[in-house]
mmCIF file of the N, C-alpha and C atoms, coordinates in Angstrom:
data_MODEL
# 
_entry.id   MODEL 
# 
loop_
_atom_site.group_PDB 
_atom_site.id 
_atom_site.type_symbol 
_atom_site.label_atom_id 
_atom_site.label_alt_id 
_atom_site.label_comp_id 
_atom_site.label_asym_id 
_atom_site.label_entity_id 
_atom_site.label_seq_id 
_atom_site.pdbx_PDB_ins_code 
_atom_site.Cartn_x 
_atom_site.Cartn_y 
_atom_site.Cartn_z 
_atom_site.occupancy 
_atom_site.B_iso_or_equiv 
_atom_site.pdbx_formal_charge 
_atom_site.auth_seq_id 
_atom_site.auth_comp_id 
_atom_site.auth_asym_id 
_atom_site.auth_atom_id 
_atom_site.pdbx_PDB_model_num 
ATOM 1   N N  . UNK A 1 1  ? -2.479  -13.080 -30.016 1.00 0.00 ? 1  UNK A N  1 
ATOM 2   C CA . UNK A 1 1  ? -2.860  -11.662 -29.988 1.00 0.00 ? 1  UNK A CA 1 
ATOM 3   C C  . UNK A 1 1  ? -4.496  -11.613 -29.133 1.00 0.00 ? 1  UNK A C  1 
ATOM 4   N N  . UNK A 1 2  ? -5.637  -12.745 -29.709 1.00 0.00 ? 2  UNK A N  1 
ATOM 5   C CA . UNK A 1 2  ? -6.498  -13.027 -29.221 1.00 0.00 ? 2  UNK A CA 1 
ATOM 6   C C  . UNK A 1 2  ? -6.647  -13.053 -27.704 1.00 0.00 ? 2  UNK A C  1 
ATOM 7   N N  . UNK A 1 3  ? -5.762  -13.846 -27.336 1.00 0.00 ? 3  UNK A N  1 
ATOM 8   C CA . UNK A 1 3  ? -5.624  -14.445 -25.933 1.00 0.00 ? 3  UNK A CA 1 
ATOM 9   C C  . UNK A 1 3  ? -5.028  -13.540 -25.032 1.00 0.00 ? 3  UNK A C  1 
ATOM 10  N N  . UNK A 1 4  ? -4.334  -12.484 -25.722 1.00 0.00 ? 4  UNK A N  1 
ATOM 11  C CA . UNK A 1 4  ? -3.663  -11.355 -24.829 1.00 0.00 ? 4  UNK A CA 1 
ATOM 12  C C  . UNK A 1 4  ? -4.878  -10.941 -24.360 1.00 0.00 ? 4  UNK A C  1 
ATOM 13  N N  . UNK A 1 5  ? -5.527  -10.493 -25.557 1.00 0.00 ? 5  UNK A N  1 
ATOM 14  C CA . UNK A 1 5  ? -6.552  -9.251  -25.316 1.00 0.00 ? 5  UNK A CA 1 
ATOM 15  C C  . UNK A 1 5  ? -7.890  -9.869  -24.269 1.00 0.00 ? 5  UNK A C  1 
ATOM 16  N N  . UNK A 1 6  ? -8.175  -10.974 -24.238 1.00 0.00 ? 6  UNK A N  1 
ATOM 17  C CA . UNK A 1 6  ? -9.169  -11.458 -23.246 1.00 0.00 ? 6  UNK A CA 1 
ATOM 18  C C  . UNK A 1 6  ? -8.193  -11.807 -21.871 1.00 0.00 ? 6  UNK A C  1 
ATOM 19  N N  . UNK A 1 7  ? -6.947  -12.084 -21.826 1.00 0.00 ? 7  UNK A N  1 
ATOM 20  C CA . UNK A 1 7  ? -6.272  -11.931 -20.316 1.00 0.00 ? 7  UNK A CA 1 
ATOM 21  C C  . UNK A 1 7  ? -6.394  -10.542 -20.132 1.00 0.00 ? 7  UNK A C  1 
ATOM 22  N N  . UNK A 1 8  ? -5.933  -9.559  -20.887 1.00 0.00 ? 8  UNK A N  1 
ATOM 23  C CA . UNK A 1 8  ? -5.751  -8.209  -20.455 1.00 0.00 ? 8  UNK A CA 1 
ATOM 24  C C  . UNK A 1 8  ? -7.355  -7.398  -19.818 1.00 0.00 ? 8  UNK A C  1 
ATOM 25  N N  . UNK A 1 9  ? -8.537  -8.379  -20.799 1.00 0.00 ? 9  UNK A N  1 
ATOM 26  C CA . UNK A 1 9  ? -9.827  -7.724  -20.446 1.00 0.00 ? 9  UNK A CA 1 
ATOM 27  C C  . UNK A 1 9  ? -10.096 -8.388  -19.188 1.00 0.00 ? 9  UNK A C  1 
ATOM 28  N N  . UNK A 1 10 ? -9.975  -9.767  -19.257 1.00 0.00 ? 10 UNK A N  1 
ATOM 29  C CA . UNK A 1 10 ? -10.244 -10.504 -17.579 1.00 0.00 ? 10 UNK A CA 1 
ATOM 30  C C  . UNK A 1 10 ? -9.704  -9.511  -16.399 1.00 0.00 ? 10 UNK A C  1 
ATOM 31  N N  . UNK A 1 11 ? -8.223  -9.182  -16.749 1.00 0.00 ? 11 UNK A N  1 
ATOM 32  C CA . UNK A 1 11 ? -7.586  -8.388  -15.821 1.00 0.00 ? 11 UNK A CA 1 
ATOM 33  C C  . UNK A 1 11 ? -8.545  -7.200  -15.227 1.00 0.00 ? 11 UNK A C  1 
ATOM 34  N N  . UNK A 1 12 ? -8.769  -6.178  -16.267 1.00 0.00 ? 12 UNK A N  1 
ATOM 35  C CA . UNK A 1 12 ? -9.620  -5.090  -16.369 1.00 0.00 ? 12 UNK A CA 1 
ATOM 36  C C  . UNK A 1 12 ? -10.733 -5.485  -15.582 1.00 0.00 ? 12 UNK A C  1 
ATOM 37  N N  . UNK A 1 13 ? -11.304 -6.134  -15.258 1.00 0.00 ? 13 UNK A N  1 
ATOM 38  C CA . UNK A 1 13 ? -12.867 -6.710  -15.004 1.00 0.00 ? 13 UNK A CA 1 
ATOM 39  C C  . UNK A 1 13 ? -12.195 -7.018  -13.751 1.00 0.00 ? 13 UNK A C  1 
ATOM 40  N N  . UNK A 1 14 ? -11.353 -7.787  -13.218 1.00 0.00 ? 14 UNK A N  1 
ATOM 41  C CA . UNK A 1 14 ? -11.131 -7.992  -12.090 1.00 0.00 ? 14 UNK A CA 1 
ATOM 42  C C  . UNK A 1 14 ? -11.154 -6.804  -11.232 1.00 0.00 ? 14 UNK A C  1 
ATOM 43  N N  . UNK A 1 15 ? -9.943  -6.049  -11.823 1.00 0.00 ? 15 UNK A N  1 
ATOM 44  C CA . UNK A 1 15 ? -9.736  -4.604  -11.400 1.00 0.00 ? 15 UNK A CA 1 
ATOM 45  C C  . UNK A 1 15 ? -10.837 -3.624  -10.879 1.00 0.00 ? 15 UNK A C  1 
ATOM 46  N N  . UNK A 1 16 ? -11.776 -3.947  -11.758 1.00 0.00 ? 16 UNK A N  1 
ATOM 47  C CA . UNK A 1 16 ? -12.929 -3.034  -11.843 1.00 0.00 ? 16 UNK A CA 1 
ATOM 48  C C  . UNK A 1 16 ? -13.974 -3.382  -10.731 1.00 0.00 ? 16 UNK A C  1 
ATOM 49  N N  . UNK A 1 17 ? -13.798 -4.613  -10.562 1.00 0.00 ? 17 UNK A N  1 
ATOM 50  C CA . UNK A 1 17 ? -14.643 -5.527  -9.621  1.00 0.00 ? 17 UNK A CA 1 
ATOM 51  C C  . UNK A 1 17 ? -13.998 -5.212  -8.197  1.00 0.00 ? 17 UNK A C  1 
ATOM 52  N N  . UNK A 1 18 ? -12.893 -5.037  -8.025  1.00 0.00 ? 18 UNK A N  1 
ATOM 53  C CA . UNK A 1 18 ? -12.107 -4.937  -6.641  1.00 0.00 ? 18 UNK A CA 1 
ATOM 54  C C  . UNK A 1 18 ? -12.476 -3.213  -6.225  1.00 0.00 ? 18 UNK A C  1 
ATOM 55  N N  . UNK A 1 19 ? -12.620 -2.365  -7.308  1.00 0.00 ? 19 UNK A N  1 
ATOM 56  C CA . UNK A 1 19 ? -12.405 -1.337  -7.205  1.00 0.00 ? 19 UNK A CA 1 
ATOM 57  C C  . UNK A 1 19 ? -13.998 -0.469  -6.355  1.00 0.00 ? 19 UNK A C  1 
ATOM 58  N N  . UNK A 1 20 ? -14.746 -1.373  -7.244  1.00 0.00 ? 20 UNK A N  1 
ATOM 59  C CA . UNK A 1 20 ? -16.247 -0.961  -7.043  1.00 0.00 ? 20 UNK A CA 1 
ATOM 60  C C  . UNK A 1 20 ? -16.896 -1.607  -5.860  1.00 0.00 ? 20 UNK A C  1 
ATOM 61  N N  . UNK A 1 21 ? -16.168 -2.686  -5.278  1.00 0.00 ? 21 UNK A N  1 
ATOM 62  C CA . UNK A 1 21 ? -16.346 -3.632  -3.970  1.00 0.00 ? 21 UNK A CA 1 
ATOM 63  C C  . UNK A 1 21 ? -15.775 -2.988  -2.601  1.00 0.00 ? 21 UNK A C  1 
ATOM 64  N N  . UNK A 1 22 ? -14.438 -2.430  -2.889  1.00 0.00 ? 22 UNK A N  1 
ATOM 65  C CA . UNK A 1 22 ? -13.815 -1.467  -1.942  1.00 0.00 ? 22 UNK A CA 1 
ATOM 66  C C  . UNK A 1 22 ? -14.054 -0.038  -1.583  1.00 0.00 ? 22 UNK A C  1 
ATOM 67  N N  . UNK A 1 23 ? -14.455 0.592   -3.120  1.00 0.00 ? 23 UNK A N  1 
ATOM 68  C CA . UNK A 1 23 ? -14.860 1.848   -3.017  1.00 0.00 ? 23 UNK A CA 1 
ATOM 69  C C  . UNK A 1 23 ? -15.917 2.481   -1.722  1.00 0.00 ? 23 UNK A C  1 
ATOM 70  N N  . UNK A 1 24 ? -17.181 1.739   -1.845  1.00 0.00 ? 24 UNK A N  1 
ATOM 71  C CA . UNK A 1 24 ? -17.769 2.259   -0.700  1.00 0.00 ? 24 UNK A CA 1 
ATOM 72  C C  . UNK A 1 24 ? -17.371 2.169   0.659   1.00 0.00 ? 24 UNK A C  1 
ATOM 73  N N  . UNK A 1 25 ? -16.610 1.313   1.306   1.00 0.00 ? 25 UNK A N  1 
ATOM 74  C CA . UNK A 1 25 ? -15.755 0.975   2.295   1.00 0.00 ? 25 UNK A CA 1 
ATOM 75  C C  . UNK A 1 25 ? -14.969 2.487   2.532   1.00 0.00 ? 25 UNK A C  1 
ATOM 76  N N  . UNK A 1 26 ? -14.170 2.765   1.489   1.00 0.00 ? 26 UNK A N  1 
ATOM 77  C CA . UNK A 1 26 ? -13.239 3.939   1.606   1.00 0.00 ? 26 UNK A CA 1 
ATOM 78  C C  . UNK A 1 26 ? -14.275 4.859   1.921   1.00 0.00 ? 26 UNK A C  1 
ATOM 79  N N  . UNK A 1 27 ? -15.206 4.953   1.078   1.00 0.00 ? 27 UNK A N  1 
ATOM 80  C CA . UNK A 1 27 ? -16.218 6.385   1.093   1.00 0.00 ? 27 UNK A CA 1 
ATOM 81  C C  . UNK A 1 27 ? -16.375 6.485   2.608   1.00 0.00 ? 27 UNK A C  1 
ATOM 82  N N  . UNK A 1 28 ? -17.155 5.282   3.112   1.00 0.00 ? 28 UNK A N  1 
ATOM 83  C CA . UNK A 1 28 ? -17.665 5.495   4.397   1.00 0.00 ? 28 UNK A CA 1 
ATOM 84  C C  . UNK A 1 28 ? -16.476 5.811   5.673   1.00 0.00 ? 28 UNK A C  1 
ATOM 85  N N  . UNK A 1 29 ? -15.111 5.282   5.230   1.00 0.00 ? 29 UNK A N  1 
ATOM 86  C CA . UNK A 1 29 ? -14.004 5.454   6.164   1.00 0.00 ? 29 UNK A CA 1 
ATOM 87  C C  . UNK A 1 29 ? -13.992 6.976   6.411   1.00 0.00 ? 29 UNK A C  1 
ATOM 88  N N  . UNK A 1 30 ? -13.803 7.548   5.123   1.00 0.00 ? 30 UNK A N  1 
ATOM 89  C CA . UNK A 1 30 ? -13.424 8.930   4.755   1.00 0.00 ? 30 UNK A CA 1 
ATOM 90  C C  . UNK A 1 30 ? -14.495 9.966   5.509   1.00 0.00 ? 30 UNK A C  1 
ATOM 91  N N  . UNK A 1 31 ? -15.747 9.434   5.374   1.00 0.00 ? 31 UNK A N  1 
ATOM 92  C CA . UNK A 1 31 ? -16.854 9.978   5.889   1.00 0.00 ? 31 UNK A CA 1 
ATOM 93  C C  . UNK A 1 31 ? -16.651 10.237  7.350   1.00 0.00 ? 31 UNK A C  1 
ATOM 94  N N  . UNK A 1 32 ? -16.647 8.899   7.940   1.00 0.00 ? 32 UNK A N  1 
ATOM 95  C CA . UNK A 1 32 ? -16.488 8.710   9.403   1.00 0.00 ? 32 UNK A CA 1 
ATOM 96  C C  . UNK A 1 32 ? -15.150 9.675   10.026  1.00 0.00 ? 32 UNK A C  1 
ATOM 97  N N  . UNK A 1 33 ? -13.875 9.619   9.341   1.00 0.00 ? 33 UNK A N  1 
ATOM 98  C CA . UNK A 1 33 ? -12.956 10.239  9.474   1.00 0.00 ? 33 UNK A CA 1 
ATOM 99  C C  . UNK A 1 33 ? -13.332 11.987  9.486   1.00 0.00 ? 33 UNK A C  1 
ATOM 100 N N  . UNK A 1 34 ? -13.601 12.051  8.527   1.00 0.00 ? 34 UNK A N  1 
ATOM 101 C CA . UNK A 1 34 ? -13.889 13.615  8.245   1.00 0.00 ? 34 UNK A CA 1 
ATOM 102 C C  . UNK A 1 34 ? -15.089 14.258  9.449   1.00 0.00 ? 34 UNK A C  1 
ATOM 103 N N  . UNK A 1 35 ? -16.073 13.299  9.855   1.00 0.00 ? 35 UNK A N  1 
ATOM 104 C CA . UNK A 1 35 ? -17.013 13.800  10.902  1.00 0.00 ? 35 UNK A CA 1 
ATOM 105 C C  . UNK A 1 35 ? -16.291 13.898  12.450  1.00 0.00 ? 35 UNK A C  1 
ATOM 106 N N  . UNK A 1 36 ? -15.104 12.817  12.744  1.00 0.00 ? 36 UNK A N  1 
ATOM 107 C CA . UNK A 1 36 ? -14.389 12.876  13.722  1.00 0.00 ? 36 UNK A CA 1 
ATOM 108 C C  . UNK A 1 36 ? -13.404 14.234  13.778  1.00 0.00 ? 36 UNK A C  1 
ATOM 109 N N  . UNK A 1 37 ? -13.037 14.925  12.791  1.00 0.00 ? 37 UNK A N  1 
ATOM 110 C CA . UNK A 1 37 ? -12.225 15.847  12.655  1.00 0.00 ? 37 UNK A CA 1 
ATOM 111 C C  . UNK A 1 37 ? -12.897 17.425  12.839  1.00 0.00 ? 37 UNK A C  1 
ATOM 112 N N  . UNK A 1 38 ? -14.637 17.082  12.629  1.00 0.00 ? 38 UNK A N  1 
ATOM 113 C CA . UNK A 1 38 ? -14.919 18.273  12.517  1.00 0.00 ? 38 UNK A CA 1 
ATOM 114 C C  . UNK A 1 38 ? -15.564 18.498  14.283  1.00 0.00 ? 38 UNK A C  1 
ATOM 115 N N  . UNK A 1 39 ? -15.633 19.685  14.786  1.00 0.00 ? 39 UNK A N  1 
ATOM 116 C CA . UNK A 1 39 ? -15.897 20.010  16.407  1.00 0.00 ? 39 UNK A CA 1 
ATOM 117 C C  . UNK A 1 39 ? -17.073 20.086  16.761  1.00 0.00 ? 39 UNK A C  1 
ATOM 118 N N  . UNK A 1 40 ? -18.152 19.586  15.844  1.00 0.00 ? 40 UNK A N  1 
ATOM 119 C CA . UNK A 1 40 ? -19.001 19.512  16.008  1.00 0.00 ? 40 UNK A CA 1 
ATOM 120 C C  . UNK A 1 40 ? -20.105 18.729  17.051  1.00 0.00 ? 40 UNK A C  1 
ATOM 121 N N  . UNK A 1 41 ? -19.533 17.323  16.994  1.00 0.00 ? 41 UNK A N  1 
ATOM 122 C CA . UNK A 1 41 ? -19.553 16.352  18.089  1.00 0.00 ? 41 UNK A CA 1 
ATOM 123 C C  . UNK A 1 41 ? -18.915 16.826  19.517  1.00 0.00 ? 41 UNK A C  1 
# 
């Protein structure tokens, strides 16, 4: 039980780290895509 808890905890930490590392790139891509769609430029 304790090993399973630690294993799931490590998986959650790795998922959170991956999301926090990918999130700014995704936000930047969405921002640039939205700016390309606007007819301002």
